[in-house]
N, C-alpha and C positions, 0 to 999 in steps of 0.2 A: 465440733471438737477443735477444728483448726483455728477457731477464734482465740485460743489460749496461747498463741505463738509468742506474745509479748513477755511471757514469764519464762521462756526457755533459756537454758544455758547453751547457746549456739556453739557447736563444735564442728559444723559441716559447711560445705559450700552452700550458697543460697539455693541452688538447684535441688538440694535434698531436703529442704525445709517443707513443712506441710503446706498444702494449697489453702489459701484463705477463702472464706465463703464467697467473697466478691469475685474471686478468680474462677469459680466453678461455673462455666458458661456452656458446657456441652449438654445438650438435651438428648432425648431418645432417638430422634431422627439422625442427628449429627453423629452420635456414637455408633448407631447401627450402620450408617454409611461408612464410617471410619473402619469398623471391623470388617465390613463387606469388602471394601477395597483392599484391606490388608490380606484378607483370605483369598480374594481373586487375584492370583498371581500366575504367571506362566507355568510355574512349576507344579501347580495342582493338576494340570492336565497330564502331567507325567504319571500321576497316581494310577490312572486307568491303564497306561502303558505298562507300569510295573505289575499290576494285577494280571494283565494278559501274559506277561513274561512268566509269572508264577503259575499260570495255567488255570486261573479262576474263570468261572462263567460270569456273565454280566450280573446275574442275581447275587452270586457270592460277593462280587465286588461292591455292589450297593449295600449289602448287609454289613460287610466289613467297614465300609465308610460310615455307616450310620452308628455302629457300635463305637468305633474309635473316636469319632468327632463328638458324639454325645458325652462320652466320658470326659473329654477335654473341656467341653462347654460347662459341665458341672464344676470342675475344678476351677475354671476361669471365673465362674460366678462366685464361688465361695471365697477365693482369694481376692477378687475384685471388690467384694463387699468391704473388706478392710481398707482398701485404697480410698473408696468413696467416703466411708465413715470418718476416717482419721486424716485423709488427705496426704498420706505418706507414700513415697516411692518404694520400690522393691528392696533396694539396699537397706533402707531403714526398717522395713517390715520384717526382715530376717532377724533383727537384733533381739526381740523379746523371746525368741526361740533358741537362737544359737549364740547369743552374746555379741558384744561389740567386735571383738577380734574373731570369734568363731564364725560370725556371719560371712567372713571373707571366703571361707571354703565353699559353701553353696553358691555364693555370688560369683566366685571365680569360675565354677562349672558353667553357670549361666552365661557369663561373659564370653568364655571360649566358644560355646555353642553359637552365641549371637554373632560373633565375628566370622565363624565358619559359614553361617547362613548368609551373612552380609556378602561374603565372597561368592558363595554358590549361586544365590539369586542374582547377584550382580553379573556373574559370568553368563548366566542364561539370558539376562537382559542384553548384555553386550553381544551375544550370539545373534539375538534378534536384530540389533542395530546393524551388525555387519551384513546380514542377509538383506535387510531393508536397503542399505546403501548399494549393494550389488544389484538389487532389482532396479533401482533408479538408474544405475549405470548400464542397464540393458544386458547384464550377464545372463546366459541361459540357466534355467532352473536346475538342470542336472549338474552344472558346474558349481552353482551356488551351494548345493547340498554337499558336494564332495570337497569343496575348497573353502567354504565359509569360515571354518574354525582357524584357518591359517592366519587370518587377519583379525581375529577376535581379540587377541592380546592388546591390540591398539585401541579398539573400541571399548575394551574393558576399562582402560585408564580414563578415557573420556567419560564413560558412564559414572565411574566412581567420583570423578570431579563434580559431576552434576549432582549426585546424591549428597556429596559433602556440602555443596553450596546450599542446598535446600535444608539439610540437617542443621546448619549453622543458625537457622531461624527457630530451632527447637520444634516441638510438636505442632505449633500453630502454623509453621511455614508450609504445611502440606494440606491445608484445609481444602482448597479447590481441587488439588490433584486427587485427594481422597474421594471427593464426591463423584468425579467423572471417570477416572481411570479404570477401576475394576469393572463396573457395570458395562462400560464400552467393550472391554475385552470379552466378557461373558456373552454379551449380545452378538458380537462378531463371531465368536467360535461356535455358538449355537447355530447361527445361520450357515456357517462354513460346514459344519457337520451335516446339516440338512442338504447342502449342495453336494457333499461327497457321496451321499446315498444315491444321488442321481448319476454319479460317475461309475458306481459299482452296483448296479441294480441286481446282479445275480448273487451277491454276497449276503448271507443270512447271519446276523449277529447271534452268537451262542448264548442265549439268555439263560438256559438251564444246563446245557451240555458243558461239562467241565472235565478237565484232566486230573483234578484233585478232589478229595472229599471235603465235606463240611467240617470234619474234625481233623483234617490233615494239618501237617506242619505249615504248608504254604498258605492255607486259609488263615491260620493264627498269625502268621507273619504279616499277611495283608492287614489284619486288624492292628498289629503292632506298628506298622508303618503309618497307617492313618492316625493312630493315637500320637505317635512321635512327631508328626508334622507340625502340630501346634501345641504340643506339650511344653514347648519352650515358652510361648506367650502366656500359657496357663499359670506359670510361676510369676512372671513380672507384669501381669496385666494391670497392676496398680499404677505402673508408670504412665499409662495412658488414661485409665478410667478415673483417676483421682480428680480429674477436671470435670467429672460428671455431676449434674445437679441432683439427680435422684437415683435410688437403687433400682427402680424398675427398668432403667436403661440397660442393665446387665442382661435381664431375661430376653428382651427384644433383640439386643445387639448380638447375643451369642447364639440364639436360635436362628434368627433371620440373617445375621451377618456372618456366621461361621458354619453351622451345621448344614444349612440349605445350600450355600454355594460350594462347599466341599463335596457334597454328594453330587450336585449338578456337574461340577468340573471333572470329577472322577468318571462320571457317566460319559460325558462328551469326549474325554481323553481316551476312554476305552473304545468307543465306537470309531473315533477317527483313526486311531492306530490300527485297529483290527481291519477296517475297510482298506487301508493302504498297505497291508501286508505285515504290520507289526515290526518293521525294520527302520522306520523313520520317527524322529522325535516330533512333537507337536509343532516346533518351530520350523523344521524342515518341511513338514506337511503343508504349512501355510505357503512357504516359498515355492514349493514344487507344484502344488495343485490349485493355487488361486486362479480363477478363470481369466483374470487380466492382472498385469503387474500392479496397477494402482490399488486394487483390492488387497493384494498381498502386502503392499506397502503399508496400508492403513492397519491391517491385521497385526503386522509386526510392530507398528508404532504403538498400538494399544497394548501389546505385550510388553513393550519397553516401559511405558508409563505405569502400567499396573504393577510391574515388578518393582519399579522405583518407589511407588507408594508403599508397597509391602516392606521394602528395606527401611524406609524412613519411619514407618509406623511401628513395625515389629522389631527390627534388628537394631537400628541406630539408638533408640532410647535405652534398650537393655544394655547394650555394650557401653554406651556413653555414661549412663548413671553408674554402672559398675566401675568403670575406669575412674570416674570422679571419686568414688568411695575408696578405691584401692590406692590411688596415688595422689589424691587431693589436688586436682588441677581444675581449671575452668571448663565449662561446657564446650567452648570453642576448641580448646586444646584436646579435650577428650574425643570430640567428633573427628578431629584430624588424626589422632592416634588410631582410633577404631577403623577409619578409612584406609590408612596405610596397612594395618594388619590384615584387613580384608583382602587387599591386593596381594599381600605376602603369602596368604593361604593358597592362592590359585595362580596368581600372575606369573611367577617364574616358571612353574610347572607347565602352564599353558603355552609358554613361548618355546620351550624345548620339546615338549611332547604333545603338540597340538592335536595330532591325529588320535591319540588315546583319549582325548576329551570327548570323543564321540560316545563313549560308553557311559553316558550320563545316567541312564536308568539304573544300572547296577550300582553305580557310585551312590546315588541318592538312597537306594534301598539299604545298602550296608551302612552308610553314614547315619541315617535316621535310626536304624535298629540298634547301632552301637551306643549312640549318645543317650538314647531313651533309658538305658539301664541306670544312668546317673540322675536323671530328672524325676523318675518315679518316686524314689525314696525322699527327695526333697519335698515333693508335693504331699506325700503321706504325712510327713512330720508337720508341715505348715497347716494342713487342714485339721488334723486331729488336735494340735496344740490350741489353735484359736477357737474352734467350734465345740470341741468336746471337753478339753481340759480347762481352758480359760473362760469358756462359755461366752465368748464375744466381748471380753473386757480386757483392755490394756491401759496402762497409764502413759499418756502421750509424751509428757515432758521427760520421762525417764529414757525414752528412746534417743534423746539428744544430750544425755548426761553420761559420759563414759565412766564416771565414778559412781553412778547410781546403782539401783538394784539390778539392772540388766547387765551389769558388769560380770555377774556370776563369779566364776573362779578364774581370776586373772584375765578376764575378758572373754572367756570361753564358756558357753552354755553346754556343759558336758552331757547333759541329758539329751539335748537335741542332736549333738554330734554323734553320740553313741548310737542313737536310733537310726540316724542317717547311714552310718557305716554298717549297721546291722543289716539294713536292706541290701547294700552292695554285697556284703559277705554272703547273705542268704541266696542271692542270685547265683553266685559262684558255686555254692554248695548244691543247690538244686541242679544246676547244669552238670556238675561233676557226678552226681548220683545218676543222672540220665545218660551220662557218658558222651556228652556232646560239647565239651569245652573246645574252643577253637583258639588258634594262635595266629596273631598278625605280626608281620615284620620279623618273624622268627623268635620273638621274645615276649610279646604282649598277649597274655591269656584273656580271652573274652568269653563270657557265658553264651552258650549256643541255644538258650531258651528263647523261643519266639516272643513270648509275652513278658519280657524282662521288666518293662515299665510297670505292669500290673503286679508282678511278684514283688518288686521293690517297693511299690506303693503300700501294699498291705502289710508286708513284713515290717517296714519302718513305722507305719502307723500303729501297729499292735505293740511293737517294741517301745515306742515313745509313750504310749498310754500306760504300759506297765511301769516303766522307769519313772515317769512323772508322778504317778500316784504313790509309788513306793518312797520317792524322795520329794514329796509334795512341798515341804518348806523350802527346799532348794530350787525347785522348778517354778515356784511362785514367790520370788523374793520380795515382791511389792507388798505382800501380806505382813512383812516385818516392819513396814513403814506405816506409821499411824495414819488412818483415814484415807488410804489409797484404794480400797475396794468396798 
């Protein structure tokens, strides 16, 4: 499909044009390793800690991880298929559903979440850098754990500059980092958890004993958090997989590269935090319990590199491509803007309130749960539109013609936008009926339903299907153009 590029009416930066056949160089192994290293980041070990805070048993934690990540892998595969077939990035992929101008709304949601994750993961990586430096300086572990975050605002800036420098080379700039960073961190943490079991031989992991039931609110919340963790990349997976040579790369990449490490990382995080009393983060556990400082140093180094790989693979492309689409700047300028905004999200707060940053687990829990309510409806509309309504067919050159059929009504695909907002409204209605609406900052109402992503996905999917078939000639404008279908 991407061979047709010479006939397009170009209206975008070159970064948003379809990938040409000769540019598709990523195979199954390369893509699997890329997704693997994206998934294996320091923050996934926090998932086990979060489950422990919620009162789940190890069995419940593993089941929640399996359900949540399988759902995400399915959506990633369905959306990634479009990226490989047509070679288009996420901002362009949105146009045939939401219109040229309307696509800005879901794109803006994704960009905001990407920037926040860029900052969150970046801060966790900087935390590891700080404690690594303190280990080298010979600071006692107990002091490192209590004082490390005091200096993290400094290392946060250093880390962001590193990611910015790598991101300037676009996705190809992290090839070697992708291959080694994630697997090294997983191997180290697996060994480290085995070592911890020798330090606490009397502690028995609660495999089945749980403080909450299998149908409890906390169990569903654990599923929601697992789903939300990579529900972000499930939307914009085309940004990275459009360089893939074959469709089969998606199946291997998402099963072996996403589902497997997420379950393994959750398991290791649960065991490590339980053995050490449930009061320390995975980063603090490495600094405090490493048998010798040099092993703690390497563990924290792997944590830093793996998180950097995740930032540049998952967060930077989404934020950068989105910024390019929104304000039409070059890749280099967009990377710089995204990096500054990532610092702005957490940097000033971490300077003034560095001690409060210790509450990372609860922050991640609430952060993921809240933004997932916006991502589920987008995913529902995208999947149903392409696979059920359009049956896998779009006209590529129309995606680059702002005055073509995908202009819809003044640039807005009202059918897609109405279905998207129907999902959001549906989440609020369900939450209101259940009586669990919550208010943040005194003015912002938030649905208190644990499975907001799933409610939003199915409500928007059904709404889109109904609207699109009722207004078929509007939702399929290319049918009015001779010979396009």
